[in-house]
N, C-alpha and C positions, 0 to 999 in steps of 0.2 A: 066094105065092112062099116057097119054103123058105129056111132059114137059109144053106145052102151057096150058093144062087143069089144071094141078097142080098149075102152076103159077097164073092163073087167079083166081082160087078158093082161094089161099093163099092171094092174093091182096084183094079179097072181104072180107075175114075174118079180115084182118088187118084194112081195111077201116071201117068195122062195129064196130070194137073195138075203133077206133079213133072217130067215130061218137058218140058212147056211152060216151066216155070221154068228148067230147065237150058238149054234153047235160048235163052231170053231173056238169061240170064247169060253165054252164050257158052262154057259149060263142056263141051267136046267129050267128055271122058271120062265125065262124068255123063250126057250125052245117050245115049251108047252103053249105059251101065248101065241107065238107065231104059227105053230102047228094048228091050233084051233082056228086062227084067222084064215089060214090057207084052206082048211076044210070048209069053212063057211063060204068062202069065195068060190070054191069048186062046186059046192051045192047050189049056190046062186046061179052060177054059170049054167049048170045042168038044168035047173028049173026053167031057164030062159032059152034053152036050146043052143047054147054056145059050146062048141067043141073045144075041149082043152087037150092039146096034144103035147108031146115032148118038144116039138118045134116051137109051139107058142108059149110054152111054160118056161 
C-alpha cells in the first residue's frame, strides 16, 4: 500500500470516529462538518482508485 492510500484511509477512519463522537455529543453543526469532510475524503479516494471498504473504514 502506498503512502497516499494509507494516508487517505487513515484520514477516513479518523473522520468517521470524529463523526461518531459528534453524533454522540448531539452537536448537529459538528455532525454536518464531519459528514461533509467524510464525503470529500471518500470522493478523493474514489477519484484516485482507492477502495474504501467497511474493513478499512
